[in-house]
FIMAR-109522 format. One record per residue (C-alpha): y, z, x; residue in three letters. Coordinates in steps of 0.2 Angstrom, whole numbers. Each point is the difference from the previous one (the first is absolute). Example, Ala and Ser with C-alpha at 12.3 -4.5 7.8 and 13.67 -1.06 7.14 Angstrom:
FIMAR-109522
      c2      c3      c1   residu
     -22      39      62      Ala
      17      -3       6      Ser
***
This chain:
FIMAR-109522
      c2      c3      c1   residu
     586    1478    2100      Met
      -7     -15       9      Asn
      -9      -9     -14      Thr
      -6       3     -17      Leu
     -18       1      -8      Pro
      -7     -17      -7      Ser
     -16      -4      -9      Lys
      -9      -5      17      Lys
       8      12      12      Thr
       8      19       0      Thr
       8       4      15      Pro
       1      19       3      Ile
      19       1       2      Arg
       3     -10     -17      Ala
      11      10     -12      Ala
       8      12      13      Leu
      17      -6      -4      Ala
      -2      -3     -19      Leu
      15      -6     -10      Ser
       3      -3     -18      Leu
       9     -14      -9      Ala
       2      -9     -16      Ala
       9     -16      -5      Ala
      19       1      -1      Leu
      10     -10     -13      Pro
       2     -18       4      Ala
      19       4       0      Ser
      -3      12      15      Ala
      -9     -13      11      Ile
      13     -14      -4      Leu
      15      10       3      Ala
       7      -5      16      Pro
      13      14       5      Ala
      -4      18       4      Pro
       5      14     -12      Val
       5      17       6      Glu
      -9      13      -8      Ala
      10      10     -13      Ala
       6      20       3      Ala
     -13      12      -2      Gly
     -15     -13       1      Asp
      -9      10      14      Leu
       0      16     -12      Asp
      -6     -11     -14      Lys
     -14      -7      11      Ala
      -6      17       6      Val
       0       7     -18      Ala
     -10     -15      -5      Ala
     -12       4      13      Leu
      -1      18      -6      Arg
      -1      -4     -18      Gly
     -17      -8       2      Ile
     -13      12      -4      Ser
     -16     -12      -1      Thr
       1     -19       0      Met
     -13     -14      -1      Lys
       3     -18       5      Ala
     -10     -15       5      Asp
       6      -7      16      Phe
      -2     -15      11      Val
       1       4      19      Gln
       6     -13      12      Thr
      -1       1      19      Asp
      11      -8      14      Arg
     -12     -15       0      Asn
       1      -2     -19      Gly
     -17       6      -3      Gln
      -1       9     -17      Thr
     -12      12     -10      Val
       1       8     -16      Arg
      -3      16      -8      Gly
       6      15     -11      Val
      11      15       7      Met
       1      17      -7      Thr
      13      11       6      Leu
       3      19      -3      Lys
      13      10       7      Arg
       1       9      11      Pro
      -9      -9      13      Gly
     -15      -9      -9      Lys
      -3     -18       0      Ile
     -15     -11      -1      Arg
      -1     -19       3      Phe
     -16      -7      -8      Glu
      -3     -17       6      Tyr
      -8     -14     -10      Glu
     -19      -4      -1      Lys
      -6      -6      17      Gly
      13       9      10      Val
     -10      15       6      Pro
      15      11       5      Met
       8      14      -8      Leu
      18       7       5      Val
       3      18      -6      Val
      10      16       2      Ser
      -5      17      -5      Asn
      18       8       2      Gly
      -2       4      18      Lys
      -7     -15       9      Ser
      -2     -19      -3      Met
     -18      -8       1      Tyr
      -4     -17       4      Met
     -19      -1      -5      Val
     -10     -17       6      Asp
     -16       1      -8      Tyr
      -5     -18       9      Glu
      -1      10      17      Val
      -2      17      -7      Asn
      16       7       8      Gln
      14      11      -5      Val
      18       2       8      Gln
      11      14      -5      Arg
      19       3       3      Trp
      12      13      -6      Pro
      10      -7     -15      Ile
      17       2      11      Lys
      -7     -11      13      Asn
      -2     -14     -13      Ser
      15     -11      -7      Pro
      -7       6     -16      Leu
       6      17       5      Gly
      17      -5      -7      Ala
      -8       0     -18      Leu
     -13      12       2      Leu
       4      14      11      Asp
       8      14     -11      Pro
      10       7      17      Ser
       6     -17       5      Arg
      19      -1      -5      Asp
       3     -18      -4      Val
      18       2      -2      Lys
       2       7      18      Lys
     -10     -15       8      Tyr
       5     -13     -13      Gly
      13     -12      -2      Lys
       6     -13     -13      Leu
      -1     -18       6      Val
       8     -15     -10      Pro
     -11     -10     -12      Thr
       2     -17      -7      Ser
       2       7     -18      His
      12      14      -9      Pro
     -16       8      -8      Asp
     -11       1      15      Val
       3      15      12      Val
      -9       1      17      Ser
      -1      15      12      Val
      -7      -1      16      Glu
      -8      16       7      Val
      -2       2      18      Arg
      -2      17      11      Asp
      10      -6      16      Thr
      -7      14      10      Gln
     -18      -5      -4      Arg
      -2     -20       1      Pro
     -18       1      -1      Glu
       1       5     -18      Phe
       6     -17      -4      Gly
      14      -7     -12      Val
      -2      -2     -19      Ile
      12      -9     -11      Thr
      -2       7     -18      Leu
       6     -13     -14      Ile
       5       5     -18      Phe
       6      -8     -15      Ala
      12       7     -12      Arg
     -12       5     -15      Asp
       6      13     -13      Ala
     -18       3      -5      Ser
      -6       4      17      Ser
       2      18       8      Pro
      18       3       6      Gly
       4     -16      -7      Gly
      -6     -12      15      Leu
     -17      -7       0      Arg
      -8      -1      17      Leu
      -5     -18       1      Thr
      -5      -2      18      His
       1       4      17      Trp
      -3      -7      17      Val
      -7      10      14      Ala
       3      -4      18      Leu
     -11       9      13      Asp
       5       5      18      Ser
      -9     -16       6      Gln
      12     -10     -12      Asn
     -15      -4     -12      His
       6      -3     -17      Arg
      -9       4     -17      Thr
       5      -3     -18      Thr
      -9       5     -15      Val
       6      -7     -17      Arg
       0      11     -16      Leu
      -2      -5     -18      Ala
      -6       9     -16      Asn
       8      16       6      Gln
      -5      15     -12      Arg
       9      16       2      Tyr
      -6      18      -4      Gly
     -17      -4      -2      Val
     -15      13       1      Ala
      -7       0      17      Val
     -13      12       6      Ala
       2       7      19      Asp
     -18      -6       2      Ser
       7     -18       1      Ala
       6       4      18      Phe
     -17       4       7      Thr
     -12     -13       7      Phe
     -19      -2       5      Arg
       0       2      19      Asp
     -10     -15       7      Pro
      -4       9      15      Arg
     -11      13      -8      Arg
      -8     -13     -12      Ser
      -5     -10      16      Ser
      -8      13      10      Arg
     -19       1       1      Arg
      -8      16      -6      Pro
      -4      12      13      Gly
***
């Protein structure tokens, strides 16, 4: 992703390398020394991802230039996700379980990618082996687990770093607090989550969209 949509502009490439994040405890930010991950944390992270059946959360998405947009994220495994942006941002990012769509209602354009080609594939693609492509990386707090996922054979898929906080009330005992996505052009994107709700009822119709290319065509 090169840039993010704003209330004035909505570049068509916005949101390709979506990433999720939430504020970490202050102690995690202040601790200067890296903390090595505990044994078994990679397995716990995989279990935490697989343990999310559905989730809704508020998000704040930030691009490499510091530009931010807000919205609501809805996730349903396997493979479905929707990023509904705030009023004034005529853009939608949605996956129906097979493909990721970036819909720009300002210019009536739609772009599509297979889930596996997006950094979000680490979270959404049911066939993606997170443990095979992921590795633990040191963090600044013992209650924070960081997993970097990349396919060295397919660098065009980018890199995503998933961040979890230990939380007994969350699926798998780890709460997905944020991730940072880096695309093949080294463009970084972060999205901060808040107010996560797990196990909520989500209809499959939430992962459809109005195609602006059809509605913009003149009759005949």
